[in-house]
C-alpha positions in Angstrom: 0.0 0.0 0.0 1.6 3.3 -1.1 2.0 6.1 1.4 -0.8 8.6 0.9 -0.5 12.4 1.2 -3.2 14.1 3.2 -3.4 17.6 4.6 -5.4 18.4 7.7 -8.1 20.0 5.5 -8.2 16.9 3.3 -9.0 14.8 6.4 -11.6 17.2 7.7 -13.3 17.2 4.3 -13.2 13.4 3.8 -14.5 12.8 7.4 -17.4 15.0 6.7 -18.2 13.6 3.2 -18.0 10.0 4.4 -19.9 10.7 7.6 -17.2 9.4 9.9 -18.4 9.2 13.5 -15.5 7.6 15.3 -11.7 7.8 15.2 -9.4 4.9 16.2 -6.1 6.4 17.2 -3.7 3.4 16.8 -0.2 2.6 18.0 1.7 -0.5 18.9 3.0 -1.7 22.2 6.2 -3.4 23.2 5.0 -6.8 22.2 3.6 -5.8 18.8 0.0 -5.7 19.9 -2.1 -3.0 18.2 -3.6 -0.6 20.8 -6.1 2.2 20.1 -7.9 5.0 21.7 -11.3 5.5 20.2 -12.7 9.1 20.3 -15.8 10.7 18.6 -15.3 12.7 15.5 -15.8 15.9 17.5 -12.2 15.4 18.7 -10.8 15.5 15.2 -9.5 19.1 15.4 -7.9 18.5 18.7 -6.2 15.4 17.3 -4.9 17.3 14.2 -3.5 20.0 16.4 -1.6 17.4 18.5 -3.6 18.2 21.6 -4.9 14.7 22.5 -3.5 12.9 25.5 -3.8 9.4 26.8 -2.8 7.3 29.8 0.5 5.5 28.9 0.7 3.7 32.2 -1.9 1.1 31.1 0.2 0.0 28.0 2.7 -2.8 28.3 6.3 -1.5 28.4 5.3 2.2 28.2 5.7 4.2 31.5 5.1 4.1 35.2 1.9 5.5 36.6 3.5 8.7 37.8 4.6 9.4 34.2 1.3 8.5 32.6 0.2 11.5 30.5 1.4 11.2 26.9 0.5 12.9 23.6 -0.7 11.3 20.4 0.7 12.8 17.2 -1.2 11.6 14.2 0.7 10.5 11.1 -1.6 12.0 8.5 -0.5 9.6 5.7 -2.0 6.7 7.7 -5.6 8.1 7.5 -7.9 5.3 6.5 -11.7 4.6 6.7 -12.5 1.0 7.6 -14.7 -0.7 4.9 -16.8 -2.8 7.2 -20.0 -1.3 8.4 -20.8 0.1 11.9 -24.3 0.7 13.0 -23.3 4.0 14.7 -21.5 5.4 11.6 -18.2 4.9 9.8 -14.9 4.4 11.7 -11.6 5.8 10.5 -8.2 5.0 11.9 -5.0 7.0 12.0 -1.7 5.7 13.3 -0.1 7.9 15.9 3.4 8.6 17.2 3.6 8.8 21.0 5.2 11.8 22.6 6.2 12.5 26.2 4.4 15.1 28.3 7.2 17.6 27.4 6.5 17.0 23.7 9.7 15.1 23.0 9.4 11.8 21.1 8.9 8.8 23.4 11.4 6.2 22.3 9.5 3.5 24.2 7.2 3.7 21.2 8.5 1.1 18.8 7.4 3.2 15.8 9.3 6.2 17.0 12.3 4.1 17.6 12.2 2.8 14.0 12.1 6.4 12.7 15.3 7.0 14.7 17.1 4.1 13.0 15.8 5.2 9.6 17.2 8.7 10.3 20.6 7.0 10.9 20.3 5.2 7.6 19.6 8.6 5.8 22.8 10.0 7.3 24.7 7.3 5.5 23.3 8.5 2.2 20.4 6.1 1.7 16.9 7.4 1.0 14.7 4.3 1.6 14.8 0.9 3.2 12.2 -1.1 1.3 10.4 -4.1 2.8 8.2 -6.7 1.1 6.7 -8.8 3.9 5.2 -12.3 3.4 3.1 -13.0 6.5 1.6 -16.4 6.9 -1.3 -17.4 9.2 -3.6 -20.3 10.2 -7.4 -20.4 10.2 -9.1 -22.4 13.0 -12.7 -22.9 13.6 -14.5 -20.9 16.3 -16.5 -22.8 18.9 -20.1 -21.8 17.9 -21.3 -21.8 21.5 -18.5 -19.9 23.2 -17.0 -18.0 20.3 -13.6 -19.1 21.5 -10.9 -20.4 19.1 -10.5 -24.1 18.8 -7.6 -26.1 17.4 -9.9 -27.6 14.7 -8.7 -26.6 11.2 -11.2 -25.7 8.6 -9.3 -27.5 5.7 -6.7 -30.1 5.0 -5.3 -28.5 1.9 -1.7 -28.0 1.0 0.5 -25.7 -1.1 -1.5 -23.8 -3.8 -4.5 -26.2 -3.3 -8.0 -25.1 -4.6 -11.5 -25.8 -3.3 -12.8 -28.3 -2.2 -9.5 -29.0 -0.4 -8.9 -25.4 0.4 -12.0 -24.4 2.4 -10.4 -21.2 3.5 -10.6 -19.9 -0.1 -13.7 -17.8 0.4 -12.3 -16.3 3.6 -9.0 -15.5 2.0 -10.8 -13.9 -1.0 -12.8 -11.7 1.3 -9.5 -10.7 3.1 -8.0 -9.7 -0.3 -11.1 -7.7 -1.2 -11.1 -5.8 2.1 -7.4 -5.1 1.8 -7.8 -3.7 -1.7 -10.6 -1.4 -0.5 -8.1 -0.1 2.0 -5.5 0.6 -0.8 -3.3 -2.5 -0.5 -1.7 -3.7 -3.7 -2.2 -7.4 -3.2 0.2 -9.4 -5.4 -0.9 -13.0 -4.6 -2.8 -15.1 -2.1 -2.7 -18.8 -1.8 -2.9 -21.8 0.5 0.4 -22.6 2.2 2.1 -25.9 2.9 0.3 -26.9 6.1 -3.4 -27.7 6.5 -5.3 -24.5 7.4 -2.3 -22.3 6.6 -2.5 -19.3 4.3 -0.4 -16.5 2.8 -1.3 -13.1 1.3 1.5 -11.1 -0.3 1.3 -7.4 -0.8 3.6 -4.9 -2.5 6.7 -3.7 -0.9 6.9 -0.2 0.7 9.3 1.9 2.6 10.1 0.3 6.0 7.8 2.5 8.1 4.9 2.1 5.8 5.6 -1.6 5.5 5.4 -2.1 9.3 2.2 0.0 9.4 0.8 -2.3 6.6 1.7 -5.5 8.6 -0.3 -4.2 11.6 -3.2 -3.2 9.4 -3.1 -6.5 7.6 -3.2 -8.5 10.9 -6.2 -6.5 12.0 -8.1 -7.0 8.6 -7.3 -10.8 8.6 -8.6 -11.4 12.1 -11.7 -9.2 11.5 -12.7 -11.0 8.3 -11.9 -14.4 9.6 -14.3 -13.9 12.5 -17.1 -13.1 10.1 -16.5 -16.5 8.5 -16.7 -18.2 12.0 -13.0 -18.6 12.0 -10.1 -17.5 14.1 -6.9 -16.3 12.3 -3.7 -16.7 14.3 -0.2 -15.4 13.6 1.2 -17.8 16.2 4.4 -19.2 14.7 3.7 -22.9 15.4 0.1 -23.6 16.6 0.2 -27.3 15.8 3.1 -29.8 16.2 4.5 -31.9 13.2 3.4 -29.4 10.5 5.0 -26.3 9.1 4.9 -23.2 11.1 4.1 -19.7 10.0 6.9 -17.3 8.9 7.0 -13.7 7.8 9.9 -13.5 5.3 11.2 -10.0 4.8 12.4 -9.0 1.3 14.8 -6.1 1.8 16.5 -3.5 -0.3 18.3 -0.2 0.3 17.8 2.7 -2.2 19.6 5.9 -2.9 18.5 8.8 -5.1 20.1 6.9 -8.0 18.1 3.7 -7.4 18.5 0.3 -5.8 21.8 0.2 -3.9 22.0 -3.6 -4.0 22.2 -3.8 -7.8 25.5 -3.6 -9.7 25.4 -4.9 -13.3 29.1 -5.6 -13.1 29.3 -7.0 -9.6 29.6 -10.7 -8.6 26.1 -12.2 -9.1 25.2 -8.6 -10.2 25.2 -7.6 -6.5 26.8 -4.4 -5.3 29.5 -4.2 -2.6 26.8 -2.5 -0.5 24.6 -5.6 -0.8 27.4 -7.8 0.3 28.4 -5.6 3.2 24.7 -5.3 4.3 24.4 -9.1 4.0 27.6 -9.5 6.1 26.1 -7.4 8.8 22.9 -9.4 8.8 24.8 -12.7 9.1 27.1 -11.4 11.8 24.2 -10.2 14.0 21.7 -12.9 13.1 21.9 -14.9 16.4 21.7 -11.6 18.3 18.6 -10.1 16.7 16.7 -13.4 16.7 15.0 -12.6 20.0 13.3 -9.7 18.2 12.5 -11.4 14.9 11.3 -14.5 16.8 10.1 -13.2 20.2 8.0 -15.9 21.7 8.7 -19.2 23.4 6.6 -20.8 20.6 8.8 -19.2 17.9 11.5 -21.8 18.5 9.1 -24.7 17.9 9.1 -23.4 14.2 12.9 -23.0 13.9 13.6 -26.8 13.8 14.9 -29.0 10.9 12.5 -30.6 8.6 9.7 -28.0 8.2 11.3 -25.5 5.8 12.0 -22.8 8.4 15.8 -21.8 8.5 17.8 -23.2 11.4 21.3 -22.1 10.3 23.0 -18.8 9.7 24.0 -18.9 6.0 23.0 -17.4 2.7 22.5 -18.6 -0.9 21.2 -17.4 -4.2 20.3 -20.9 -5.3 18.6 -22.8 -2.5 16.0 -22.2 0.2 17.5 -23.9 3.2 19.7 -20.9 4.4 18.5 -18.1 6.5 19.1 -15.4 3.8 18.2 -16.0 0.2 19.0 -13.8 -2.8 16.0 -14.1 -5.2 17.0 -14.1 -8.9 15.4 -10.8 -9.8 17.8 -8.0 -10.5 17.7 -4.3 -11.4 15.3 -2.3 -9.2 14.0 -5.6 -7.8 17.3 -6.8 -6.4 16.8 -7.8 -2.8 17.8 -10.0 0.1 15.1 -12.3 1.6 15.4 -12.9 5.4 13.5 -16.1 6.0 13.8 -16.6 9.8 11.4 -13.9 10.9 8.0 -15.0 12.1 4.7 -13.0 12.3 4.6 -12.8 16.1 7.5 -10.2 15.8 6.8 -6.6 16.6 7.5 -5.4 13.0 8.9 -2.0 14.1 11.4 -3.5 16.5 12.3 -6.4 14.2 12.9 -4.1 11.2 14.9 -1.7 13.3 17.2 -4.5 14.5 17.7 -6.0 11.0 18.4 -2.6 9.5 20.9 -1.7 12.3 22.7 -5.0 11.6 22.9 -4.3 7.9 24.1 -0.7 8.5 26.8 -2.1 10.8 27.9 -4.3 7.9 28.1 -1.2 5.6 30.0 1.0 8.1 32.5 -1.7 8.9 32.7 -3.4 5.5 31.8 -6.8 6.9 32.3 -9.4 4.2 29.8 -12.3 4.3 30.9 -15.9 4.3 30.8 -17.9 1.1 27.3 -18.8 -0.1 26.0 -22.3 0.7 24.5 -23.8 -2.4 23.7 -27.3 -1.1 21.0 -28.4 1.3 22.3 -27.5 4.7 19.9 -30.0 6.4 21.7 -32.9 4.7 25.2 -31.7 5.8 26.9 -33.2 8.9 27.8 -31.1 11.9 31.5 -31.3 10.9 30.7 -30.1 7.3 28.7 -27.2 8.7 31.5 -26.3 11.1 34.0 -26.4 8.3 31.8 -24.1 6.2 31.5 -21.7 9.1 27.7 -22.3 9.5 26.4 -21.7 13.0 22.9 -22.5 14.4 20.2 -20.0 15.2 19.3 -20.0 18.9 17.2 -23.0 19.9 15.2 -21.3 22.6 14.0 -17.9 23.6 16.3 -18.1 26.6 19.3 -18.6 24.4 18.2 -15.8 22.0 17.9 -13.3 24.9 21.4 -14.3 26.1 22.7 -13.7 22.6 21.0 -10.3 22.3 22.5 -9.2 25.7 26.0 -9.6 24.2 25.5 -7.3 21.1 25.8 -3.6 21.5 24.7 -2.9 17.9 21.4 -4.7 18.4 20.9 -3.2 21.9 21.5 0.3 20.4 18.9 -0.4 17.7 16.4 -0.3 20.5 16.1 2.6 22.9 17.2 1.9 26.5 13.5 1.9 27.4 12.5 -0.7 24.8 15.5 -2.9 25.5 15.2 -3.0 29.3 11.4 -3.5 29.2 11.6 -6.2 26.4 14.3 -8.2 28.3 12.4 -8.1 31.5 9.1 -9.0 29.9 10.6 -11.9 28.0 12.5 -13.2 31.0 9.2 -13.4 32.8 7.7 -15.2 29.8 10.5 -17.8 29.8 10.3 -18.3 33.6 6.5 -18.8 33.3 7.1 -21.4 30.5 9.7 -23.2 32.6 7.3 -23.7 35.5 4.8 -25.5 33.3 4.8 -29.3 32.8 3.6 -30.4 29.4 1.6 -33.4 28.4 4.5 -34.6 26.4 6.6 -34.8 29.6 3.9 -36.8 31.4 3.6 -39.2 28.5 7.3 -39.6 28.2 8.4 -39.9 31.8 5.5 -40.6 34.2 5.6 -44.4 33.8 9.3 -44.7 32.9 10.5 -43.1 36.1 
């Protein structure tokens, strides 16, 4: 979805013409959850003049109760009227940046923090960091009596299947139609490998817009699925022994002259900037994994045998490494990071990945040689000889790795870093206290 250009007067006029009655002022918390303050349209002028406040103490990872008053500054380019009906009138949303009471940017707001990293990118002479996301999700049936999600899939289809195998087809088609009404340029939608798993791909955008689009996409998918009696989940691995859901990120840096990753005369037609950026990604991969794969469940996806990457490596010719270089060149030259999953806070994940790539550029970090054979079939000694290391196997290990990397820590504000680490430590501790059914089945009689 391209970034729109609206003035305050445009928004006032559109709101009046479309009979908008309510405004959803949206922002994202530390864990990637969309939050919103809903106000009547009578508050529009106040919003447009940056005079609306909210209580930040009630938001995960924001501020303490004695620092609770915060401002919402609307990003006018994100104005959007939801296409689904409302009995009390139309509802529009606008994504806001969060500011402290003294009107300085609040860097505990993940979106503000990404803007900070993008400003650092621009100081190096780049104009845009473009992201093409590929978010996957599962559709489960809702319990008709309670309205709660079940673990019953609504189909048993597989990759690119059609009806009657793909019973999610109508739901997916409605998702695409709603996205297009909102201005998304949907490039493809299809059934994924696992039963009940789906993917909708939309056109790349600059990093900030792409992250906004991911959040809007999740909201639309969940809303439309519920109308079909289904629950859409972006949980990375909701069921064992089938493929999990990823969110591959296709990435490219641009200057005023075009795609900085393309060099017609370079090796594989990639520029030295592309190789340095790739070198930074590979160097910091283990350390940013806590952000790209931020839940206990994320690491149930990052296991051999289910197409998700497990090893830090790259290739232009096979899909087992963490980073792939798709064959397209020219303006479409890009790197595809395959480890990210859709539970990630997109603003924080993209900030960390960009910071890693920029470190590669600043320090001219050369990537290891590409791995053009199936890494899963290599022995441990062969991987070691090739310099291939594993991604972290648990959230606990990923947090330990992030703690050791100043570049990735600096990609977050002190506020975001400390609150994220504390929240995830509590999540890991809570997980460790649980005893699973697998453990009872495995050990109860044996011991």
